[in-house]
Residue, then its C-alpha position, 0 to 999 in steps of 0.5 A: m503608844i503611851e509612855l510615862a515621862f516620870p514613871l518613878v512617881l508611881l511609887l507613891l501609889p501605896l502612900p495612903l496605905a502606909v500612912f493608914y497603917l503606920l501612923p496613929p489616928h488623930r485624937k482630939q479631946v472635946p468637952g463632954t456632959r455628964f448625965p446623972f441619969f445616964r443609965k436610965i437613958v441607956v436603958a431607954t435607948g437600948l444601946t450598949p455604952s463603951s469607953g474610948s474615942v469615937i472614930f468616924r468610919r467611911s463608907i465603901l463608896q468614899m473609900i473607892s472614890a478616894a483610892a480612885i482619885w489618888g491613883l488618877l493624881v499620881v498617874a497624872l503626876a507621872q505625865p502620861e504621853k501619847v507618843g506618835d510615829a517617828i518623824v525624820v527631819e533632814k537639814s543641810a550640813r553644808d553652806i555654799m556661798l556664791a560671790i558674783d562679780l558685777s563690775g563694768s567689765m562684766d558687760q563685755r560681749d566677748f564670752p564664747a557661748l555654747d552655740g559659738s556666738r559671743t554673749q555678755r559675760l554676766e549672762a553666761v555666768k547667770a545661766v551656768v550658775g543658775k543650773f548649779i544652784s538647781t543641783r544644790e537641793d540639800d545645801r543652803v546657798a547664799l549669794i553675794v554680788f560685788g562691784t565697787r561695794a559688796f552686798v548680800q543679794a540673798p542670805f543662806t537659804e534652801d529656797l533655791e527657786s527664790l535664789r535663782a530669781l534673785l540671781d536673774q535680777t542682777e545686772v552689770g554695774m548695780a554694785g558699782p563699776h569697780t571690783a572690790l574683791g577683798d571686800a566681797i570675801g570679807l562680807a562672806i566671812v561676816t555672813f558665814q559667822a552667823s552659820e553653825i554649820e562646819e562645812r563652808l565653801l565660798i565660790v568667787l567668780s570674777d573677771g578683773g583684778d581687785t581695784g578698790s577694796r579696803m582689805t587686800p583679797v589675799n589677807a581676806a582669804s587668809i582670815a576666811s581660812r582661819y574660820g574654816i572657809d574653803i575658797l574656789t576662785i573662777g576667772v572668766g576675763d581676759p588674761e591678755g587684757s589691759g588696765d581694769q579689763r585684764l584678769d588678774e590670775k595671780t591674785l585669784e590663784a593666791i586667794a585660792a591658795s591662802a584658803g586651801g582651795t583651787y583656781q579655775f579659768a573659764g575661757s568660754e561658757q562650756a568651760l565654765a559649765q564644766i567647772y561647776t559640773r565638777v564642783a557639783e560632783q566633788l560636793p556629794r549630798e550631805v545632810e544631817t538627819q534628826s528624828y523625833r517622836p511627837r508627844q501629846s500630854l494626857s495628864h489634863i485628862l486624868l486631872a479632869a476625871a479626878a475632879l469629876l469623880g470627886f464632885l460626883t461622890v460628894a454630890f451622891l453623899q449629899i443627896s443620900t444624907y438629904r433623903r435620910r433626913e427626909a425619911 
């Protein structure tokens, strides 16, 4: 299908006719020579003299060529476009960020696995979170890891396979032995600021209390709430532990409450999998659909045709004039 981007330009098509009929012809005075024997010349040539100016007449070929060239130029100015079939593009309407605790306590091999054995906390977390990532086909997902410091392991991406690969490469202690939970939330806020998507969810998974943040986790969560970031906290440690090994459920609950989210405790790999399953069910498919039709301009073809027609007309007239002179 062909459409005109500026169809009103076609109103210029009758402009040459308006100029021809409404404006007087151009007049120019030129010097002349008087012949005392003018009458004899007229009789000898057999011509009939007349008064007035000389108006050059164009041939039919010139008129047709000029009209065709003008029409091609006007249509080219209207920018004809070849419009293709509609193309529908879907993009994510939600950003999900995963913050995973890699502090030294995540190396504890006391986490009940699905088969009843005891496994490393981080290994169980990576298995469950990896499956959750696979279900977020229509979302952009990012990964933050934190210990003594917080780092962006993967920025927001729709390449879920690469994201899972980066998750699998994480190891206990790679971000330091302590738990900077508040710094992780602060880093998440900064990362979310680069996103233009309104639906924002931060899932924080930790097995200990905050032991080294420059900003308290609750204050960071309050700031996150002002930026429209919902926070879900998940605890996987031991609430009855001691020192840095004890899971600080009160802090995780306060973080979730400050950001309008919820706190969930996962005492086993099965419980953790159930939590992520519920989260996946509560986050239905949400995408923004955009459609457009590819357009290809055809103006250059018309301009080339006008130039070619003008060249051929001039060439034909020159050849005709040359042949008349030779004859």
